[in-house]
N, CA, C and O atoms as a MOPAC input file, in Angstrom:
PM7 MOZYME 1SCF
protein

 N     -4.47500 1   -22.36000 1   -32.09700 1
 C     -3.76000 1   -21.83400 1   -30.97400 1
 C     -4.95000 1   -21.29000 1   -29.81500 1
 O     -5.91000 1   -20.66600 1   -30.26700 1
 N     -4.89000 1   -21.46900 1   -28.74200 1
 C     -5.63500 1   -21.04400 1   -27.62000 1
 C     -5.43800 1   -19.48100 1   -27.53800 1
 O     -4.42300 1   -18.81600 1   -27.74700 1
 N     -6.80200 1   -19.06300 1   -27.14500 1
 C     -6.74300 1   -17.52100 1   -27.09500 1
 C     -6.15900 1   -17.18200 1   -25.87000 1
 O     -6.14500 1   -17.84500 1   -24.83300 1
 N     -5.59000 1   -15.87900 1   -26.13600 1
 C     -4.86900 1   -15.29500 1   -25.08200 1
 C     -5.87900 1   -14.27300 1   -24.23800 1
 O     -6.29700 1   -13.24200 1   -24.76400 1
 N     -6.24800 1   -14.67700 1   -22.81300 1
 C     -7.21000 1   -13.86200 1   -22.06600 1
 C     -6.52900 1   -12.33700 1   -22.21700 1
 O     -5.30900 1   -12.18000 1   -22.22500 1
 N     -7.28400 1   -11.47300 1   -22.31100 1
 C     -6.92400 1   -10.13600 1   -22.18000 1
 C     -8.08200 1    -9.23300 1   -21.36100 1
 O     -9.15400 1    -9.70500 1   -20.98100 1
 N     -7.66400 1    -7.87800 1   -21.17000 1
 C     -8.60000 1    -6.78900 1   -20.51900 1
 C     -8.18000 1    -5.70400 1   -21.31900 1
 O     -7.04400 1    -5.33400 1   -21.61600 1
 N     -9.55600 1    -5.15200 1   -21.68700 1
 C     -9.17000 1    -3.84800 1   -22.25700 1
 C     -9.68500 1    -2.64000 1   -21.23800 1
 O    -10.77200 1    -2.59100 1   -20.66100 1
 N     -8.77600 1    -1.83900 1   -21.19100 1
 C     -9.04900 1    -0.42900 1   -20.22800 1
 C     -9.82700 1     0.80400 1   -20.88400 1
 O     -9.25500 1     1.48400 1   -21.73600 1
 N    -10.97100 1     1.05300 1   -20.53200 1
 C    -11.71800 1     2.24900 1   -21.27200 1
 C    -12.06200 1     2.94200 1   -20.12400 1
 O    -12.58000 1     2.48200 1   -19.10700 1
 N    -11.66500 1     4.32200 1   -20.41400 1
 C    -12.22300 1     5.42400 1   -19.40800 1
 C    -13.49600 1     5.76300 1   -19.06000 1
 O    -14.27300 1     6.03600 1   -19.97400 1
 N    -13.88100 1     5.80300 1   -17.91500 1
 C    -15.41700 1     6.16000 1   -17.81100 1
 C    -15.77200 1     7.48300 1   -18.08000 1
 O    -15.01500 1     8.34000 1   -18.53800 1
 N    -17.06900 1     7.63800 1   -17.75000 1
 C    -17.39400 1     9.02600 1   -17.95400 1
 C    -18.31800 1     9.71000 1   -16.82600 1
 O    -19.12000 1     9.00700 1   -16.21200 1
 N    -18.21500 1    10.90700 1   -16.59400 1
 C    -19.06200 1    11.61700 1   -15.68200 1
 C    -19.77400 1    12.59300 1   -16.27400 1
 O    -19.24100 1    13.21100 1   -17.19600 1
 N    -20.95900 1    12.88300 1   -15.90700 1
 C    -22.03300 1    13.74700 1   -16.42700 1
 C    -22.55200 1    14.30300 1   -15.32500 1
 O    -22.94600 1    13.56500 1   -14.42200 1
 N    -22.63100 1    15.55500 1   -15.22300 1
 C    -23.38200 1    16.50100 1   -14.29900 1
 C    -24.64400 1    17.32800 1   -14.80700 1
 O    -24.54500 1    18.17800 1   -15.69200 1
 N    -25.78300 1    17.02000 1   -14.20000 1
 C    -27.08800 1    17.48200 1   -14.71300 1
 C    -27.31800 1    18.51600 1   -13.51500 1
 O    -26.51100 1    18.64300 1   -12.59500 1
 N    -28.56500 1    19.27500 1   -13.63200 1
 C    -29.16100 1    20.23200 1   -12.84000 1
 C    -29.29200 1    19.36100 1   -11.31800 1
 O    -28.69000 1    19.90700 1   -10.39300 1
 N    -29.84100 1    18.38400 1   -11.06400 1
 C    -30.17400 1    17.85500 1    -9.95300 1
 C    -29.47600 1    16.27100 1    -9.81300 1
 O    -29.83800 1    15.50200 1    -8.92300 1
 N    -28.64400 1    15.98700 1   -10.61700 1
 C    -28.22400 1    14.81400 1   -10.80700 1
 C    -26.78100 1    14.75300 1   -11.12300 1
 O    -26.38300 1    15.70200 1   -11.79900 1
 N    -25.85700 1    13.82000 1   -10.77900 1
 C    -24.47600 1    13.43400 1   -11.27000 1
 C    -24.59800 1    11.84200 1   -11.46200 1
 O    -24.96000 1    11.03600 1   -10.60600 1
 N    -24.21800 1    11.58300 1   -12.76500 1
 C    -23.99000 1    10.18700 1   -13.32500 1
 C    -22.69000 1     9.78700 1   -13.60500 1
 O    -21.95100 1    10.58400 1   -14.18400 1
 N    -22.29000 1     8.68900 1   -13.29200 1
 C    -20.98400 1     8.21100 1   -13.55700 1
 C    -21.20500 1     6.85600 1   -14.23300 1
 O    -22.07800 1     6.08700 1   -13.82800 1
 N    -20.39200 1     6.56700 1   -15.28400 1
 C    -20.50200 1     5.35200 1   -15.92500 1
 C    -19.10400 1     4.70600 1   -16.28000 1
 O    -18.33200 1     5.16300 1   -17.12300 1
 N    -18.91700 1     3.71600 1   -15.60800 1
 C    -17.47100 1     2.87900 1   -15.83800 1
 C    -17.80900 1     1.70000 1   -16.71800 1
 O    -18.94900 1     1.25500 1   -16.85600 1
 N    -16.70400 1     1.22200 1   -17.31400 1
 C    -16.62700 1     0.03100 1   -18.11900 1
 C    -15.64200 1    -0.78200 1   -17.90000 1
 O    -14.53400 1    -0.32900 1   -17.61300 1
 N    -15.89800 1    -2.27300 1   -18.00900 1
 C    -15.21300 1    -3.29400 1   -17.79000 1
 C    -15.30900 1    -4.09700 1   -19.09200 1
 O    -16.41800 1    -4.34300 1   -19.56600 1
 N    -14.17200 1    -4.51600 1   -19.69000 1
 C    -13.96900 1    -5.39000 1   -20.92800 1
 C    -12.99700 1    -6.33900 1   -20.80200 1
 O    -11.86400 1    -6.16000 1   -20.35600 1
 N    -13.58300 1    -7.58600 1   -21.29900 1
 C    -12.47200 1    -8.62700 1   -21.22800 1
 C    -12.74800 1    -9.59100 1   -22.43900 1
 O    -13.87200 1    -9.63900 1   -22.94000 1
 N    -11.59300 1   -10.44200 1   -22.95000 1
 C    -11.79900 1   -10.98600 1   -24.25500 1
 C    -10.73500 1   -12.01400 1   -24.49800 1
 O    -10.35400 1   -12.62000 1   -23.49700 1
 N    -10.22000 1   -12.29900 1   -25.57800 1
 C     -9.31000 1   -13.19700 1   -26.11100 1
 C     -8.83900 1   -12.47400 1   -27.28800 1
 O     -9.58500 1   -11.79900 1   -27.99700 1
 N     -7.36700 1   -12.65400 1   -27.51700 1
 C     -6.68600 1   -12.52100 1   -28.72800 1
 C     -6.31600 1   -13.87400 1   -29.39900 1
 O     -5.89500 1   -14.78300 1   -28.68300 1
 N     -6.44000 1   -14.03400 1   -30.62600 1
 C     -6.02600 1   -15.15000 1   -31.29800 1
 C     -5.36500 1   -14.86700 1   -32.55300 1
 O     -5.66700 1   -13.90500 1   -33.26000 1
 N     -4.27400 1   -15.88500 1   -32.88500 1
 C     -3.54300 1   -15.74700 1   -34.13600 1
 C     -4.12200 1   -16.44500 1   -35.09200 1
 O     -4.25400 1   -17.64100 1   -34.83300 1
 N     -4.54700 1   -16.04700 1   -36.21100 1
 C     -5.28300 1   -16.87900 1   -37.20000 1
 C     -4.53600 1   -16.44200 1   -38.70300 1
 O     -3.91200 1   -15.40300 1   -38.91800 1
 N     -4.74500 1   -17.33200 1   -39.46500 1
 C     -3.82900 1   -17.19900 1   -40.83000 1
 C     -4.28900 1   -15.90500 1   -41.34300 1
 O     -3.35200 1   -15.19300 1   -41.70200 1
 N     -5.66100 1   -15.29900 1   -41.51000 1
 C     -5.93900 1   -14.03300 1   -42.14200 1
 C     -5.61500 1   -12.88800 1   -41.27300 1
 O     -5.66200 1   -11.74600 1   -41.72800 1
 N     -5.27300 1   -13.13600 1   -39.99000 1
 C     -4.97100 1   -11.79800 1   -39.13300 1
 C     -5.08600 1   -12.17900 1   -37.51800 1
 O     -5.22400 1   -13.29900 1   -37.02700 1
 N     -4.99400 1   -11.00900 1   -36.91000 1
 C     -4.99100 1   -11.09100 1   -35.43100 1
 C     -6.64300 1   -10.90800 1   -35.06100 1
 O     -7.30300 1    -9.95000 1   -35.46400 1
 N     -7.16300 1   -11.96200 1   -34.25300 1
 C     -8.59300 1   -11.81800 1   -34.17400 1
 C     -8.69700 1   -11.45700 1   -32.62200 1
 O     -8.05700 1   -12.02000 1   -31.73400 1
 N     -9.63000 1   -10.40400 1   -32.44800 1
 C     -9.89300 1    -9.98200 1   -30.93700 1
 C    -11.47300 1   -10.28500 1   -30.76900 1
 O    -12.31300 1   -10.05500 1   -31.64000 1
 N    -11.68800 1   -10.75100 1   -29.70200 1
 C    -13.14900 1   -10.74200 1   -29.06100 1
 C    -13.37300 1   -10.27100 1   -27.69600 1
 O    -12.62900 1   -10.45900 1   -26.73400 1
 N    -14.33700 1    -9.72200 1   -27.71800 1
 C    -14.54400 1    -9.14500 1   -26.29300 1
 C    -15.91100 1    -8.76300 1   -25.92700 1
 O    -16.68100 1    -8.40500 1   -26.81800 1
 N    -16.29100 1    -8.80400 1   -24.69900 1
 C    -17.52600 1    -8.31500 1   -24.01000 1
 C    -17.54500 1    -7.54900 1   -23.00700 1
 O    -16.51400 1    -7.56100 1   -22.33400 1
 N    -18.56800 1    -6.72300 1   -22.59300 1
 C    -18.06400 1    -5.88500 1   -21.42600 1
 C    -19.40400 1    -5.68700 1   -20.55400 1
 O    -20.46900 1    -6.27000 1   -20.75500 1
 N    -19.14500 1    -4.79100 1   -19.59300 1
 C    -20.22400 1    -4.57500 1   -18.63800 1
 C    -19.99000 1    -2.99800 1   -18.22300 1
 O    -18.95600 1    -2.47500 1   -17.80900 1
 N    -21.24500 1    -2.42400 1   -18.45900 1
 C    -21.12800 1    -0.83700 1   -17.94900 1
 C    -21.94700 1    -0.76300 1   -16.79400 1
 O    -23.11000 1    -1.15300 1   -16.69600 1
 N    -21.07200 1    -0.10200 1   -15.72600 1
 C    -22.04200 1     0.19900 1   -14.54100 1
 C    -22.36200 1     1.61300 1   -14.47700 1
 O    -21.49200 1     2.43800 1   -14.75500 1
 N    -23.65800 1     2.00800 1   -14.09800 1
 C    -23.94000 1     3.26800 1   -14.06600 1
 C    -24.51300 1     3.61700 1   -12.82200 1
 O    -25.54400 1     3.10700 1   -12.38200 1
 N    -23.73400 1     4.62900 1   -12.16400 1
 C    -24.19400 1     5.11700 1   -10.82900 1
 C    -24.76700 1     6.46500 1   -11.02000 1
 O    -24.15200 1     7.23200 1   -11.76000 1
 N    -25.82700 1     6.84900 1   -10.47100 1
 C    -26.52000 1     8.08500 1   -10.45500 1
 C    -26.94600 1     8.53000 1    -9.09100 1
 O    -27.71300 1     7.90100 1    -8.36200 1
 N    -26.36300 1     9.70000 1    -8.81100 1
 C    -26.61200 1    10.38700 1    -7.35600 1
 C    -27.64600 1    11.54100 1    -7.77900 1
 O    -27.31400 1    12.40700 1    -8.58900 1
 N    -28.80600 1    11.50800 1    -7.23700 1
 C    -29.52700 1    12.77600 1    -7.24100 1
 C    -30.20000 1    13.02400 1    -5.91000 1
 O    -29.79600 1    12.46700 1    -4.89000 1
 N    -31.24700 1    13.87700 1    -5.91600 1
 C    -31.74900 1    14.41100 1    -4.60300 1
 C    -32.75800 1    13.17700 1    -3.99900 1
 O    -33.16000 1    13.09800 1    -2.83800 1
 N    -33.03400 1    12.29400 1    -5.04700 1
 C    -33.85600 1    11.08000 1    -4.37300 1
 C    -33.30000 1    10.06400 1    -3.90800 1
 O    -33.93900 1     9.17500 1    -3.34600 1
 N    -31.70100 1    10.03400 1    -4.11200 1
 C    -30.88300 1     8.96600 1    -3.48900 1
 C    -30.04300 1     8.47400 1    -4.65700 1
 O    -29.97300 1     9.06700 1    -5.73300 1
 N    -29.43000 1     7.37300 1    -4.37000 1
 C    -28.37800 1     6.82800 1    -5.25400 1
 C    -28.82000 1     5.64700 1    -5.96500 1
 O    -29.48800 1     4.82800 1    -5.33400 1
 N    -28.55300 1     5.44000 1    -7.15500 1
 C    -29.21100 1     4.08800 1    -8.15300 1
 C    -27.84800 1     3.64600 1    -8.58700 1
 O    -26.93500 1     4.45000 1    -8.77400 1
 N    -27.72700 1     2.35700 1    -8.74400 1
 C    -26.45500 1     1.82000 1    -9.61400 1
 C    -27.21900 1     0.58200 1   -10.11400 1
 O    -27.97500 1    -0.14600 1    -9.47100 1
 N    -26.80300 1     0.49600 1   -11.59100 1
 C    -27.18500 1    -0.67700 1   -12.31900 1
 C    -26.26200 1    -0.95200 1   -13.18400 1
 O    -25.54800 1    -0.07900 1   -13.67700 1
 N    -26.15000 1    -2.51300 1   -13.53500 1
 C    -25.07800 1    -2.92100 1   -14.54100 1
 C    -25.84300 1    -3.32600 1   -15.98900 1
 O    -26.90400 1    -3.93700 1   -16.11900 1
 N    -25.10500 1    -2.87400 1   -16.86000 1
 C    -25.76600 1    -3.13300 1   -18.29800 1
 C    -24.55000 1    -4.03300 1   -18.97200 1
 O    -23.37500 1    -3.70100 1   -19.12600 1
 N    -25.19100 1    -5.25900 1   -19.32000 1
 C    -24.08000 1    -5.90100 1   -20.18000 1
 C    -24.17800 1    -5.65400 1   -21.32900 1
 O    -25.23800 1    -5.45600 1   -21.92200 1
 N    -22.89500 1    -5.62900 1   -21.87200 1
 C    -22.65700 1    -5.01500 1   -23.49900 1
 C    -22.52400 1    -6.30300 1   -24.21900 1
 O    -22.09100 1    -7.34300 1   -23.72200 1
 N    -22.99400 1    -6.11800 1   -25.60600 1
 C    -22.76200 1    -7.24700 1   -26.30400 1
 C    -21.47400 1    -7.89000 1   -26.78100 1
 O    -20.58500 1    -7.06700 1   -27.00200 1
 N    -21.15600 1    -9.14700 1   -26.99200 1
 C    -20.00600 1    -9.78900 1   -27.55500 1
 C    -19.61700 1    -9.25700 1   -28.85500 1
 O    -20.47200 1    -9.32500 1   -29.73800 1
 N    -18.38600 1    -8.69300 1   -29.16400 1
 C    -18.24500 1    -8.42000 1   -30.42000 1
 C    -16.78200 1    -8.80100 1   -30.69000 1
 O    -15.94800 1    -8.89500 1   -29.78900 1
 N    -16.50500 1    -9.03000 1   -32.10300 1
 C    -15.11000 1    -9.33600 1   -32.42600 1
 C    -14.59800 1    -8.82300 1   -33.55900 1
 O    -15.47900 1    -8.47100 1   -34.34300 1
 N    -13.46500 1    -8.64800 1   -33.94200 1
 C    -12.94300 1    -8.09000 1   -35.11800 1
 C    -11.55100 1    -8.86200 1   -35.43300 1
 O    -10.78400 1    -9.22600 1   -34.54100 1
 N    -11.34900 1    -9.04300 1   -36.67300 1
 C    -10.31700 1    -9.50700 1   -37.44300 1
 C     -9.30800 1    -8.41100 1   -37.75900 1
 O     -9.78700 1    -7.53000 1   -38.47300 1
 N     -8.12900 1    -8.25000 1   -37.43800 1
 C     -7.36800 1    -7.13600 1   -38.01600 1
 C     -6.24900 1    -7.94700 1   -38.95700 1
 O     -5.42400 1    -8.68800 1   -38.42300 1
 N     -6.29200 1    -7.74400 1   -40.38300 1
 C     -5.18400 1    -8.39200 1   -41.31900 1
 C     -3.78100 1    -7.88100 1   -40.80800 1
 O     -3.54600 1    -6.75700 1   -40.36300 1
 N     -2.97100 1    -8.83700 1   -40.94900 1
 C     -1.71300 1    -8.50200 1   -40.54200 1
 C     -1.01000 1    -7.32100 1   -41.25700 1
 O     -0.03100 1    -6.74400 1   -40.78400 1
 N     -1.61400 1    -7.00300 1   -42.47500 1
 C     -1.03300 1    -6.14200 1   -43.33000 1
 C     -1.52900 1    -4.68800 1   -43.05900 1
 O     -1.14200 1    -3.71300 1   -43.70200 1
 N     -2.49500 1    -4.64800 1   -41.96000 1
 C     -2.99700 1    -3.26800 1   -41.31600 1
 C     -2.37700 1    -3.02500 1   -40.18700 1
 O     -2.74100 1    -2.03700 1   -39.55000 1
 N     -1.34900 1    -3.82300 1   -39.69400 1
 C     -0.85500 1    -3.60100 1   -38.31700 1
 C      0.83300 1    -3.18400 1   -38.67800 1
 O      1.54300 1    -3.76300 1   -39.50100 1
 N      1.19300 1    -2.09900 1   -37.87000 1
 C      2.45000 1    -1.75700 1   -38.21700 1
 C      3.45400 1    -2.32100 1   -37.19300 1
 O      4.63300 1    -2.49300 1   -37.50500 1
 N      2.98200 1    -2.60200 1   -35.98800 1
 C      3.87600 1    -3.30000 1   -34.95600 1
 C      2.79400 1    -3.95400 1   -33.88900 1
 O      1.64700 1    -3.54700 1   -33.70400 1
 N      3.33000 1    -4.87400 1   -33.34500 1
 C      2.86100 1    -5.61500 1   -32.13100 1
 C      3.96800 1    -5.89800 1   -31.25600 1
 O      4.89900 1    -6.63300 1   -31.58500 1
 N      3.85700 1    -5.22100 1   -29.95100 1
 C      4.83100 1    -5.26800 1   -28.93600 1
 C      4.29500 1    -5.98100 1   -27.49800 1
 O      3.09500 1    -5.96300 1   -27.22200 1
 N      5.09200 1    -6.48500 1   -26.78500 1
 C      4.86600 1    -6.76200 1   -25.25600 1
 C      5.55100 1    -5.91500 1   -24.43600 1
 O      6.74700 1    -5.68000 1   -24.60700 1
 N      4.87000 1    -5.41400 1   -23.52100 1
 C      5.50400 1    -4.42000 1   -22.68700 1
 C      4.90800 1    -4.46300 1   -21.26200 1
 O      4.09200 1    -5.33600 1   -20.96600 1
 N      5.34600 1    -3.44300 1   -20.30200 1
 C      5.06800 1    -3.41300 1   -19.08700 1
 C      5.94600 1    -4.48800 1   -18.26600 1
 O      6.67700 1    -5.28800 1   -18.85000 1
 N      5.83700 1    -4.44700 1   -17.11100 1
 C      6.44700 1    -5.21000 1   -16.20000 1
 C      5.47900 1    -5.68600 1   -15.02300 1
 O      4.42200 1    -5.14800 1   -14.69300 1
 N      6.09500 1    -6.84600 1   -14.45100 1
 C      5.15900 1    -7.50200 1   -13.27200 1
 C      3.82600 1    -7.67700 1   -13.56700 1
 O      3.57200 1    -8.24000 1   -14.63200 1
 N      2.74300 1    -7.25200 1   -12.72700 1
 C      1.48200 1    -7.57100 1   -12.88800 1
 C      0.96200 1    -6.77500 1   -14.05900 1
 O     -0.03100 1    -7.16200 1   -14.67500 1
 N      1.63900 1    -5.62300 1   -14.39400 1
 C      1.12700 1    -4.68300 1   -15.44200 1
 C      1.59800 1    -4.72600 1   -16.78100 1
 O      2.13200 1    -3.75100 1   -17.30900 1
 N      1.38200 1    -6.07800 1   -17.49200 1
 C      2.06100 1    -6.46500 1   -18.67400 1
 C      0.94400 1    -6.37600 1   -19.61900 1
 O     -0.20300 1    -6.67900 1   -19.29200 1
 N      1.32100 1    -5.89900 1   -20.97400 1
 C      0.29200 1    -5.81800 1   -22.09100 1
 C      1.01600 1    -6.19100 1   -23.43600 1
 O      2.22500 1    -6.23400 1   -23.66400 1
 N     -0.11900 1    -6.46700 1   -24.31700 1
 C      0.22700 1    -6.68100 1   -25.78500 1
 C     -0.06300 1    -5.22800 1   -26.09100 1
 O     -0.97200 1    -4.72900 1   -25.42800 1
 N      0.63000 1    -4.35600 1   -27.09900 1
 C      0.22200 1    -3.15000 1   -27.76600 1
 C      0.14300 1    -3.59200 1   -29.23500 1
 O      1.06400 1    -4.20800 1   -29.77300 1
 N     -0.92200 1    -3.27400 1   -29.82100 1
 C     -1.14100 1    -3.24100 1   -31.37900 1
 C     -1.04100 1    -1.70600 1   -31.68800 1
 O     -1.60700 1    -0.79400 1   -31.08500 1
 N     -0.13900 1    -1.62200 1   -32.83300 1
 C     -0.10700 1    -0.19800 1   -33.55300 1
 C     -0.66300 1    -0.32000 1   -34.95000 1
 O     -0.25900 1    -1.20700 1   -35.70200 1
 N     -1.50500 1     0.48000 1   -35.28100 1
 C     -2.06000 1     0.21600 1   -36.66600 1
 C     -1.24200 1     0.62500 1   -37.76000 1
 O     -0.44900 1     1.54800 1   -37.56700 1
 N     -1.31200 1     0.08500 1   -38.87000 1
 C     -0.60200 1     0.57700 1   -40.09000 1
 C     -1.34200 1     1.25800 1   -41.14400 1
 O     -0.81200 1     1.68400 1   -42.17000 1
 N     -2.65600 1     1.35500 1   -40.84600 1
 C     -3.77100 1     1.88200 1   -41.73900 1
 C     -4.58000 1     2.60900 1   -40.69000 1
 O     -4.97700 1     2.17000 1   -39.61100 1
 N     -4.74900 1     3.82700 1   -41.22700 1
 C     -5.82500 1     4.67500 1   -40.45500 1
 C     -6.99500 1     4.04700 1   -40.27500 1
 O     -7.64400 1     3.67100 1   -41.25100 1
 N     -7.44000 1     3.84000 1   -38.95200 1
 C     -8.83600 1     3.33800 1   -38.67300 1
 C     -8.72100 1     1.70100 1   -38.65200 1
 O     -9.78400 1     1.08200 1   -38.62100 1
 N     -7.62400 1     1.04500 1   -38.66500 1
 C     -7.68000 1    -0.28200 1   -38.59300 1
 C     -8.07300 1    -0.79100 1   -37.27000 1
 O     -8.52500 1    -1.93500 1   -37.21000 1
 N     -7.96100 1    -0.10800 1   -36.23800 1
 C     -8.27800 1    -0.53000 1   -34.83500 1
 C     -9.27600 1     0.19900 1   -34.15400 1
 O     -9.44100 1     0.11400 1   -32.93700 1
 N    -10.03800 1     1.00900 1   -35.00500 1
 C    -11.28400 1     1.93400 1   -34.52300 1
 C    -12.31600 1     1.23300 1   -33.85000 1
 O    -13.01300 1     1.74500 1   -32.97400 1
 N    -12.43600 1    -0.11200 1   -34.31300 1
 C    -13.60900 1    -0.76200 1   -33.58200 1
 C    -13.59400 1    -1.37000 1   -32.20600 1
 O    -14.54100 1    -1.84400 1   -31.57800 1
 N    -12.19600 1    -1.25100 1   -31.82800 1
 C    -11.93700 1    -1.87400 1   -30.35600 1
 C    -12.09100 1    -0.86700 1   -29.31200 1
 O    -11.56500 1     0.24300 1   -29.39400 1
 N    -12.80800 1    -1.24600 1   -28.33300 1
 C    -13.18500 1    -0.06100 1   -27.58000 1
 C    -12.05500 1     0.70500 1   -27.00900 1
 O    -12.21800 1     1.92400 1   -27.03500 1
 N    -11.00200 1     0.29600 1   -26.52300 1
 C     -9.72000 1     0.76500 1   -25.93300 1
 C     -8.91100 1     1.57900 1   -26.91300 1
 O     -7.98000 1     2.25400 1   -26.47300 1
 N     -9.18800 1     1.57600 1   -28.21700 1
 C     -8.39000 1     2.27100 1   -29.30500 1
 C     -8.13800 1     3.76000 1   -28.99100 1
 O     -9.03900 1     4.55000 1   -28.70600 1
 N     -6.92300 1     4.04500 1   -29.06400 1
 C     -6.38200 1     5.43100 1   -28.71200 1
 C     -5.40800 1     5.66500 1   -29.60900 1
 O     -4.41300 1     4.94200 1   -29.55900 1
 N     -5.49100 1     6.74800 1   -30.64400 1
 C     -4.48800 1     7.29600 1   -31.44100 1
 C     -3.79900 1     6.20600 1   -32.02100 1
 O     -2.57900 1     6.08900 1   -31.91400 1
 N     -4.65600 1     5.24300 1   -32.75100 1
 C     -4.04000 1     4.25200 1   -33.45800 1
 C     -3.38800 1     3.25200 1   -32.74500 1
 O     -2.65000 1     2.47100 1   -33.34500 1
 N     -3.57300 1     3.16500 1   -31.44900 1
 C     -2.98700 1     2.00400 1   -30.57900 1
 C     -4.05100 1     1.39600 1   -29.66700 1
 O     -4.98900 1     2.08000 1   -29.26000 1
 N     -3.88600 1    -0.04300 1   -29.31000 1
 C     -4.56000 1    -0.67400 1   -28.44700 1
 C     -3.70100 1    -1.33200 1   -27.52400 1
 O     -2.74900 1    -1.99200 1   -27.94100 1
 N     -3.96000 1    -1.20800 1   -26.23300 1
 C     -3.24000 1    -1.99200 1   -25.24900 1
 C     -4.02700 1    -3.20500 1   -24.72200 1
 O     -5.08800 1    -2.90100 1   -24.17800 1
 N     -3.74300 1    -4.45500 1   -24.76800 1
 C     -4.36200 1    -5.38900 1   -24.28500 1
 C     -3.75800 1    -6.22400 1   -23.12200 1
 O     -2.93400 1    -7.12700 1   -23.26700 1
 N     -4.29900 1    -5.78100 1   -21.91800 1
 C     -3.75800 1    -6.19800 1   -20.52800 1
 C     -3.75800 1    -7.53600 1   -20.48700 1
 O     -4.70800 1    -8.16100 1   -20.95800 1
 N     -2.73700 1    -8.13200 1   -19.94300 1
 C     -2.71800 1    -9.50700 1   -19.65800 1
 C     -2.29900 1    -9.89700 1   -18.16700 1
 O     -1.47900 1    -9.19000 1   -17.58000 1
 N     -2.79000 1   -10.88200 1   -17.62700 1
 C     -2.32800 1   -11.42500 1   -16.17400 1
 C     -1.02000 1   -11.78900 1   -16.23600 1
 O     -0.54600 1   -12.15300 1   -17.31200 1
 N     -0.23300 1   -11.73700 1   -15.05100 1
 C      1.11200 1   -12.14500 1   -14.80200 1
 C      1.32200 1   -13.50500 1   -15.29500 1
 O      2.34400 1   -13.81400 1   -15.90800 1
 N      0.20500 1   -14.46600 1   -14.99500 1
 C      0.41900 1   -15.93600 1   -15.33500 1
 C      0.20800 1   -16.13800 1   -16.69300 1
 O      0.25500 1   -17.30500 1   -17.08100 1
 N     -0.05700 1   -15.09800 1   -17.65100 1
 C     -0.15800 1   -15.46400 1   -18.92000 1
 C      1.00200 1   -14.61500 1   -20.00000 1
 O      1.00800 1   -14.51300 1   -21.22700 1
 N      1.80100 1   -14.16100 1   -19.10700 1
 C      3.07000 1   -13.47100 1   -19.86000 1
 C      3.67800 1   -14.33500 1   -20.80700 1
 O      3.97900 1   -13.81100 1   -21.87900 1
 N      3.96000 1   -15.70700 1   -20.63400 1
 C      4.63000 1   -16.32900 1   -21.59000 1
 C      3.71700 1   -16.50200 1   -22.94300 1
 O      4.11800 1   -16.29900 1   -24.08800 1
 N      2.61400 1   -16.85500 1   -22.62100 1
 C      1.46000 1   -16.85100 1   -23.75500 1
 C      1.45500 1   -15.52800 1   -24.60900 1
 O      1.43600 1   -15.57200 1   -25.83900 1
 N      1.47400 1   -14.37400 1   -23.91400 1
 C      1.49400 1   -13.15900 1   -24.41000 1
 C      2.58800 1   -12.98400 1   -25.47400 1
 O      2.39600 1   -12.61600 1   -26.63300 1
 N      4.06100 1   -13.38100 1   -24.76800 1
 C      5.26100 1   -13.20000 1   -25.52900 1
 C      5.11400 1   -14.17100 1   -26.74200 1
 O      5.36800 1   -13.67500 1   -27.84000 1
 N      4.79000 1   -15.30800 1   -26.70700 1
 C      4.66600 1   -16.17900 1   -27.74000 1
 C      3.69300 1   -15.64300 1   -28.90600 1
 O      4.04900 1   -15.67900 1   -30.08300 1
 N      2.63000 1   -15.21800 1   -28.56200 1
 C      1.71300 1   -14.48100 1   -29.47900 1
 C      2.33200 1   -13.47800 1   -30.09000 1
 O      2.35000 1   -13.51400 1   -31.32000 1
 N      2.91400 1   -12.47000 1   -29.46800 1
 C      3.62800 1   -11.31000 1   -29.97900 1
 C      4.74400 1   -11.95800 1   -31.07200 1
 O      4.70800 1   -11.51400 1   -32.22000 1
 N      5.55400 1   -12.81100 1   -30.79500 1
 C      6.59000 1   -13.39600 1   -31.62600 1
 C      5.89000 1   -13.83000 1   -33.07100 1
 O      6.34600 1   -13.56400 1   -34.18300 1
 N      4.62400 1   -14.59200 1   -32.77100 1
 C      4.09700 1   -15.39200 1   -33.90300 1
 C      3.51100 1   -14.07600 1   -34.95000 1
 O      3.52100 1   -14.13700 1   -36.17900 1
 N      3.03500 1   -12.95300 1   -34.17300 1
 C      2.24600 1   -11.86500 1   -35.17000 1
 C      3.41300 1   -11.20000 1   -35.72200 1
 O      3.36300 1   -10.87800 1   -36.90900 1
 N      4.49200 1   -10.93500 1   -35.02000 1
 C      5.37400 1   -10.01700 1   -35.58900 1
 C      6.28700 1   -10.68500 1   -36.62300 1
 O      6.98800 1    -9.98200 1   -37.35000 1
 N      6.30100 1   -12.03400 1   -36.71100 1
 C      6.76400 1   -12.71500 1   -37.86200 1
 C      5.83500 1   -12.81000 1   -39.02300 1
 O      6.27300 1   -13.01400 1   -40.15600 1
 N      4.59200 1   -12.66900 1   -38.78100 1
 C      3.41600 1   -12.58800 1   -39.89000 1
 C      3.51900 1   -11.08200 1   -40.43400 1
 O      3.51000 1   -10.89800 1   -41.65100 1
 N      3.62800 1    -9.87200 1   -39.43400 1
 C      3.48200 1    -8.65500 1   -39.85800 1
 C      4.81700 1    -8.33400 1   -40.63200 1
 O      4.74700 1    -7.55000 1   -41.57900 1
 N      5.99600 1    -8.87800 1   -40.29700 1
 C      7.15500 1    -8.50700 1   -40.90300 1
 C      7.78600 1    -7.42100 1   -40.53800 1
 O      8.83400 1    -7.09800 1   -41.09700 1

């Protein structure tokens, strides 16, 4: 099966120092694949660091390495399609503590994989395939 293109939303972070303010934002994109042994996610990202200090403003981008994880179907409790319009997502819910912890946007045992409006049909098909495997 062709991979479903996804985006992972990860909150940035702000740090305030004595003479400097630093902001880091993250962008992750990747693919979801339905495979025999489980649901495979692969992603890579970019961190943008902006620093404002007494000497000026600097901005730099740091590429983050490509990573992947295969989550066995037995470790997923649910896979759902949600959202509406351009804000659609595939939500993964872990069935075992820590099953999704390696994914950057994991929060309270859930991961939302955001999809483009043009990929909604593919996302629904993926959810149906995984839901059948999860049971």
